[in-house]
C-alpha positions in Angstrom: 0.2 0.0 0.0 1.6 3.4 -1.1 1.3 6.4 0.9 0.0 9.5 -0.6 2.7 12.4 -0.9 1.8 16.0 -1.5 3.7 17.8 -4.1 5.0 20.0 -1.4 6.5 17.2 0.5 8.2 16.0 -2.8 9.3 19.6 -3.8 11.2 19.8 -0.3 12.9 16.5 -0.6 14.2 17.8 -4.1 15.2 21.0 -2.7 17.1 19.3 0.1 19.1 17.4 -2.4 22.6 18.4 -3.7 22.9 20.0 -7.1 24.7 17.1 -8.7 22.0 14.5 -7.4 20.8 11.6 -9.8 17.4 10.3 -10.6 18.5 7.2 -8.6 19.4 9.5 -5.6 15.9 11.0 -5.7 14.4 7.5 -5.9 16.2 6.4 -3.0 15.3 9.4 -0.9 11.5 8.7 -2.1 11.8 4.9 -1.2 13.3 6.0 2.3 10.8 8.4 3.1 7.9 5.8 2.3 9.6 3.4 4.3 9.8 5.5 7.3 6.1 6.7 7.1 4.9 3.1 6.7 7.0 2.3 9.8 5.5 5.1 11.8 2.1 4.3 10.8 2.6 0.4 11.9 3.8 1.6 15.1 1.1 3.9 15.8 -1.5 1.2 14.9 0.3 -1.3 17.2 1.6 -3.4 14.2 4.8 -4.0 15.7 6.9 -6.6 17.9 9.7 -6.3 20.2 13.1 -7.4 18.7 13.6 -10.1 21.3 10.1 -11.3 20.4 11.2 -11.7 16.7 14.7 -13.1 17.8 12.8 -15.9 19.7 10.5 -16.7 16.6 13.3 -17.2 14.6 15.8 -18.9 17.0 18.2 -16.1 17.1 20.4 -15.1 19.9 19.2 -12.1 21.9 
């Protein structure tokens, strides 16, 4: 599920980038922004687990 981004938010990301930024740089910044927003939404909605719970589920050391 993609989140809706306002044009103003997109402009702010572009304006914050260095002059020599590439399309790949822009795509990376947009990807990171969406991933952070999704994680924040999951956290607010209670769709997160503690690290030790995940490690125990997969048999990983704590």
